[in-house]
LOSEKOL-817524 format. One record per residue (C-alpha): residue number from 1; x, y, z. Coordinates in steps of 0.05 Angstrom, whole numbers, always signed. Example, Ala and Ser with C-alpha at 12.3 -4.5 7.8 and 13.67 -1.06 7.14 Angstrom:
<bagus>
{bagu 1,{+246,-90,+156}},
{bagu 2,{+273,-21,+143}},
</bagus>
This chain:
<bagus>
{bagu 1,{+118,-321,+258}},
{bagu 2,{+72,-363,+299}},
{bagu 3,{+38,-305,+326}},
{bagu 4,{+24,-277,+250}},
{bagu 5,{+1,-343,+231}},
{bagu 6,{-72,-356,+182}},
{bagu 7,{-57,-433,+195}},
{bagu 8,{-130,-432,+241}},
{bagu 9,{-165,-394,+190}},
{bagu 10,{-207,-446,+154}},
{bagu 11,{-257,-447,+99}},
{bagu 12,{-304,-461,+159}},
{bagu 13,{-277,-407,+199}},
{bagu 14,{-289,-356,+153}},
{bagu 15,{-363,-380,+133}},
{bagu 16,{-375,-380,+210}},
{bagu 17,{-352,-306,+217}},
{bagu 18,{-390,-278,+156}},
{bagu 19,{-452,-310,+170}},
{bagu 20,{-450,-282,+246}},
{bagu 21,{-469,-220,+208}},
{bagu 22,{-528,-242,+175}},
{bagu 23,{-493,-248,+106}},
{bagu 24,{-508,-317,+78}},
{bagu 25,{-457,-334,+26}},
{bagu 26,{-488,-379,-28}},
{bagu 27,{-427,-387,-67}},
{bagu 28,{-347,-407,-52}},
{bagu 29,{-302,-359,-33}},
{bagu 30,{-259,-342,-83}},
{bagu 31,{-190,-320,-59}},
{bagu 32,{-168,-256,-84}},
{bagu 33,{-94,-229,-92}},
{bagu 34,{-70,-211,-22}},
{bagu 35,{-18,-235,+20}},
{bagu 36,{-11,-193,+80}},
{bagu 37,{-83,-203,+92}},
{bagu 38,{-131,-262,+72}},
{bagu 39,{-189,-227,+33}},
{bagu 40,{-246,-269,-5}},
{bagu 41,{-306,-249,-51}},
{bagu 42,{-371,-285,-54}},
{bagu 43,{-437,-280,-72}},
{bagu 44,{-500,-281,-15}},
{bagu 45,{-573,-307,-15}},
{bagu 46,{-591,-235,-19}},
{bagu 47,{-560,-229,-85}},
{bagu 48,{-508,-179,-74}},
{bagu 49,{-429,-200,-75}},
{bagu 50,{-382,-185,-21}},
{bagu 51,{-309,-180,-5}},
{bagu 52,{-282,-202,+69}},
{bagu 53,{-224,-183,+96}},
{bagu 54,{-191,-220,+151}},
{bagu 55,{-127,-184,+185}},
{bagu 56,{-58,-211,+197}},
{bagu 57,{-56,-220,+271}},
{bagu 58,{-14,-168,+304}},
{bagu 59,{+4,-135,+248}},
{bagu 60,{-42,-71,+261}},
{bagu 61,{-75,-59,+332}},
{bagu 62,{-149,-52,+335}},
{bagu 63,{-145,+27,+341}},
{bagu 64,{-109,+25,+280}},
{bagu 65,{-153,-7,+237}},
{bagu 66,{-208,+27,+257}},
{bagu 67,{-172,+99,+239}},
{bagu 68,{-168,+53,+171}},
{bagu 69,{-248,+55,+170}},
{bagu 70,{-253,+119,+193}},
{bagu 71,{-221,+152,+139}},
{bagu 72,{-252,+113,+94}},
{bagu 73,{-313,+136,+118}},
{bagu 74,{-288,+206,+116}},
{bagu 75,{-274,+197,+49}},
{bagu 76,{-344,+171,+31}},
{bagu 77,{-380,+228,+73}},
{bagu 78,{-338,+278,+17}},
{bagu 79,{-372,+236,-44}},
{bagu 80,{-301,+209,-62}},
{bagu 81,{-306,+145,-94}},
{bagu 82,{-271,+101,-47}},
{bagu 83,{-294,+31,-22}},
{bagu 84,{-310,+28,+53}},
{bagu 85,{-332,-28,+95}},
{bagu 86,{-400,-42,+113}},
{bagu 87,{-425,-32,+184}},
{bagu 88,{-477,-79,+235}},
{bagu 89,{-497,-31,+288}},
{bagu 90,{-448,+27,+275}},
{bagu 91,{-390,-22,+280}},
{bagu 92,{-343,-41,+215}},
{bagu 93,{-292,-85,+257}},
{bagu 94,{-309,-152,+279}},
{bagu 95,{-280,-214,+320}},
{bagu 96,{-279,-281,+310}},
{bagu 97,{-241,-339,+339}},
{bagu 98,{-190,-284,+351}},
{bagu 99,{-184,-264,+281}},
{bagu 100,{-202,-187,+260}},
{bagu 101,{-250,-176,+198}},
{bagu 102,{-289,-131,+159}},
{bagu 103,{-336,-137,+99}},
{bagu 104,{-340,-89,+44}},
{bagu 105,{-388,-88,-24}},
{bagu 106,{-360,-114,-82}},
{bagu 107,{-343,-68,-127}},
{bagu 108,{-334,-84,-202}},
{bagu 109,{-289,-48,-252}},
{bagu 110,{-222,-48,-289}},
{bagu 111,{-154,-44,-288}},
{bagu 112,{-124,+22,-279}},
{bagu 113,{-88,+44,-344}},
{bagu 114,{-33,+90,-326}},
{bagu 115,{-10,+102,-393}},
{bagu 116,{-65,+137,-406}},
{bagu 117,{-57,+211,-392}},
{bagu 118,{-131,+221,-387}},
{bagu 119,{-133,+169,-332}},
{bagu 120,{-73,+207,-292}},
{bagu 121,{-105,+274,-296}},
{bagu 122,{-168,+243,-270}},
{bagu 123,{-126,+205,-213}},
{bagu 124,{-97,+272,-200}},
{bagu 125,{-162,+302,-184}},
{bagu 126,{-177,+245,-142}},
{bagu 127,{-117,+249,-102}},
{bagu 128,{-126,+325,-97}},
{bagu 129,{-196,+309,-68}},
{bagu 130,{-166,+254,-20}},
{bagu 131,{-110,+298,+5}},
{bagu 132,{-158,+353,+23}},
{bagu 133,{-195,+311,+71}},
{bagu 134,{-130,+280,+88}},
{bagu 135,{-98,+342,+115}},
{bagu 136,{-160,+365,+161}},
{bagu 137,{-131,+326,+218}},
{bagu 138,{-82,+272,+233}},
{bagu 139,{-78,+194,+246}},
{bagu 140,{-72,+192,+320}},
{bagu 141,{-47,+112,+312}},
{bagu 142,{-26,+96,+250}},
{bagu 143,{+43,+97,+231}},
{bagu 144,{+77,+149,+195}},
{bagu 145,{+123,+140,+131}},
{bagu 146,{+201,+148,+146}},
{bagu 147,{+265,+113,+142}},
{bagu 148,{+255,+92,+214}},
{bagu 149,{+196,+42,+199}},
{bagu 150,{+223,+30,+128}},
{bagu 151,{+290,+36,+125}},
{bagu 152,{+320,+21,+196}},
{bagu 153,{+270,-25,+213}},
{bagu 154,{+275,-56,+145}},
{bagu 155,{+357,-64,+146}},
{bagu 156,{+345,-96,+212}},
{bagu 157,{+308,-151,+187}},
{bagu 158,{+346,-160,+126}},
{bagu 159,{+416,-171,+171}},
{bagu 160,{+384,-218,+214}},
{bagu 161,{+357,-255,+151}},
{bagu 162,{+374,-326,+140}},
{bagu 163,{+345,-333,+70}},
{bagu 164,{+394,-289,+29}},
{bagu 165,{+455,-325,+4}},
{bagu 166,{+524,-310,+49}},
{bagu 167,{+555,-296,-20}},
{bagu 168,{+506,-225,-33}},
{bagu 169,{+495,-208,+43}},
{bagu 170,{+555,-170,+58}},
{bagu 171,{+548,-127,-1}},
{bagu 172,{+464,-120,+12}},
{bagu 173,{+476,-97,+82}},
{bagu 174,{+538,-44,+45}},
{bagu 175,{+487,-11,-6}},
{bagu 176,{+428,-7,+39}},
{bagu 177,{+467,+24,+91}},
{bagu 178,{+492,+75,+42}},
{bagu 179,{+423,+89,+11}},
{bagu 180,{+403,+96,+85}},
{bagu 181,{+451,+145,+99}},
{bagu 182,{+430,+186,+36}},
{bagu 183,{+354,+183,+51}},
{bagu 184,{+364,+205,+119}},
{bagu 185,{+402,+266,+93}},
{bagu 186,{+352,+278,+44}},
{bagu 187,{+277,+263,+68}},
{bagu 188,{+256,+325,+103}},
{bagu 189,{+170,+321,+98}},
{bagu 190,{+150,+386,+125}},
{bagu 191,{+74,+375,+117}},
{bagu 192,{+46,+304,+142}},
{bagu 193,{-27,+297,+120}},
{bagu 194,{-65,+224,+120}},
{bagu 195,{-52,+186,+52}},
{bagu 196,{-77,+125,+21}},
{bagu 197,{-5,+105,+27}},
{bagu 198,{+2,+42,-27}},
{bagu 199,{-33,+83,-95}},
{bagu 200,{-6,+37,-142}},
{bagu 201,{-45,+10,-202}},
{bagu 202,{-74,-53,-161}},
{bagu 203,{-107,-2,-118}},
{bagu 204,{-144,+39,-167}},
{bagu 205,{-199,+16,-208}},
{bagu 206,{-229,+44,-275}},
{bagu 207,{-304,+37,-275}},
{bagu 208,{-356,+72,-325}},
{bagu 209,{-366,+130,-277}},
{bagu 210,{-291,+145,-261}},
{bagu 211,{-242,+120,-216}},
{bagu 212,{-242,+93,-154}},
{bagu 213,{-194,+80,-97}},
{bagu 214,{-192,+9,-55}},
{bagu 215,{-158,-20,-1}},
{bagu 216,{-133,+29,+49}},
{bagu 217,{-97,-18,+89}},
{bagu 218,{-25,+19,+82}},
{bagu 219,{-67,+88,+110}},
{bagu 220,{-12,+125,+136}},
{bagu 221,{+20,+203,+158}},
{bagu 222,{+69,+220,+96}},
{bagu 223,{+80,+268,+50}},
{bagu 224,{+33,+280,-11}},
{bagu 225,{+74,+260,-57}},
{bagu 226,{+70,+189,-36}},
{bagu 227,{+11,+177,-67}},
{bagu 228,{+33,+205,-130}},
{bagu 229,{+102,+178,-146}},
{bagu 230,{+88,+108,-164}},
{bagu 231,{+50,+132,-223}},
{bagu 232,{+108,+148,-257}},
{bagu 233,{+147,+107,-291}},
{bagu 234,{+198,+113,-362}},
{bagu 235,{+255,+159,-377}},
{bagu 236,{+258,+228,-350}},
{bagu 237,{+223,+262,-404}},
{bagu 238,{+160,+215,-402}},
{bagu 239,{+157,+217,-320}},
{bagu 240,{+154,+295,-334}},
{bagu 241,{+100,+286,-371}},
{bagu 242,{+65,+244,-322}},
{bagu 243,{+75,+288,-269}},
{bagu 244,{+60,+351,-304}},
{bagu 245,{-9,+316,-329}},
{bagu 246,{-21,+288,-255}},
{bagu 247,{-13,+362,-223}},
{bagu 248,{-60,+388,-276}},
{bagu 249,{-109,+358,-242}},
{bagu 250,{-90,+352,-169}},
{bagu 251,{-82,+431,-169}},
{bagu 252,{-154,+436,-180}},
{bagu 253,{-161,+421,-113}},
{bagu 254,{-100,+423,-75}},
{bagu 255,{-36,+462,-84}},
{bagu 256,{+18,+410,-93}},
{bagu 257,{+83,+430,-51}},
{bagu 258,{+127,+428,-100}},
{bagu 259,{+191,+402,-55}},
{bagu 260,{+163,+343,-40}},
{bagu 261,{+188,+324,-117}},
{bagu 262,{+258,+323,-82}},
{bagu 263,{+237,+258,-35}},
{bagu 264,{+211,+217,-97}},
{bagu 265,{+278,+176,-96}},
{bagu 266,{+281,+175,-18}},
{bagu 267,{+208,+143,-22}},
{bagu 268,{+226,+97,-75}},
{bagu 269,{+286,+72,-43}},
{bagu 270,{+250,+58,+20}},
{bagu 271,{+200,+18,-13}},
{bagu 272,{+255,-25,-46}},
{bagu 273,{+283,-46,+23}},
{bagu 274,{+221,-52,+51}},
{bagu 275,{+192,-96,+7}},
{bagu 276,{+255,-138,+7}},
{bagu 277,{+251,-137,+80}},
{bagu 278,{+177,-156,+78}},
{bagu 279,{+185,-216,+41}},
{bagu 280,{+231,-239,+82}},
{bagu 281,{+192,-229,+148}},
{bagu 282,{+136,-265,+122}},
{bagu 283,{+165,-318,+82}},
{bagu 284,{+148,-379,+136}},
{bagu 285,{+77,-359,+113}},
{bagu 286,{+55,-424,+62}},
{bagu 287,{+20,-367,+11}},
{bagu 288,{+85,-327,+8}},
{bagu 289,{+132,-394,-2}},
{bagu 290,{+92,-409,-56}},
{bagu 291,{+83,-345,-93}},
{bagu 292,{+152,-312,-81}},
{bagu 293,{+197,-379,-86}},
{bagu 294,{+247,-348,-120}},
{bagu 295,{+256,-295,-57}},
{bagu 296,{+319,-343,-39}},
{bagu 297,{+353,-359,-100}},
{bagu 298,{+422,-336,-122}},
{bagu 299,{+386,-301,-178}},
{bagu 300,{+337,-255,-141}},
{bagu 301,{+393,-230,-103}},
{bagu 302,{+442,-212,-156}},
{bagu 303,{+379,-173,-187}},
{bagu 304,{+367,-136,-127}},
{bagu 305,{+442,-118,-121}},
{bagu 306,{+443,-85,-186}},
{bagu 307,{+379,-46,-171}},
{bagu 308,{+409,-17,-106}},
{bagu 309,{+468,+4,-148}},
{bagu 310,{+430,+39,-194}},
{bagu 311,{+380,+70,-142}},
{bagu 312,{+451,+98,-112}},
{bagu 313,{+455,+136,-179}},
{bagu 314,{+383,+158,-175}},
{bagu 315,{+390,+185,-107}},
{bagu 316,{+452,+220,-135}},
{bagu 317,{+417,+243,-203}},
{bagu 318,{+384,+319,-209}},
{bagu 319,{+308,+321,-173}},
{bagu 320,{+261,+318,-227}},
{bagu 321,{+221,+374,-231}},
{bagu 322,{+172,+415,-284}},
{bagu 323,{+194,+490,-254}},
{bagu 324,{+263,+521,-255}},
</bagus>
């Protein structure tokens, strides 16, 4: 974990880094809700608010980060509301004392309300436009969403983790292996495009003029449905209404590949297992120990066993669909 550490990133380092770009904070640094990276908001002496992000060392390569930025610029050039980094002399990624960092304009907005059908239709329009741009070319360096990265490697992390109580570990690994076999058998993306990759409500802002996407940190190659399925919740009937609403907006700009609906539960499985592995991998980080203190408790793993058992049933249930 030492190679992933932020132990040397002090407030002084952060201020020195930001000021090296000619941006001079006049307020303190307000830490924002981010665990993988370190993200801070501040107001500068030019009267504007900014957000600076320090990337976790050795998580992404320089080429991968620059592809994230290039995608944001490409979306912005297409007049799609997304927060892109500021540049200095044509550069958007900067280095200070061994840390890669970038600076964004701070964009205000309200939390996205996914239970509002008007919001869902507008989000569908926004994602249709994003995917119009995303399908024009491929990422060369960023990851491709799939069982290898989100299940095989994740299950290996869980097998080796000392944080899982021995009482639950064998059953956990059995369930993960069963789910992994189902996902490998069913996950068949025919057309992988550039995606936001982590399109949940926390990465969508509601603004006076509409919606805005933030945080492309997990941008990847994958099936279009990855950017939609996290908006679906509740019972099957509720999800069908939500899906219909999303696609009414989406298909104003791009045909949705309907066969991808068969992969929703595979994607959900990968996210569930990868999340557990991510917490295990990062748990030496003091920020994780503070925020996720429940991770190594028996109660948490009891809940995870139950959730994985339910997910096996979900994988065996009929695919969510709106069409015969």
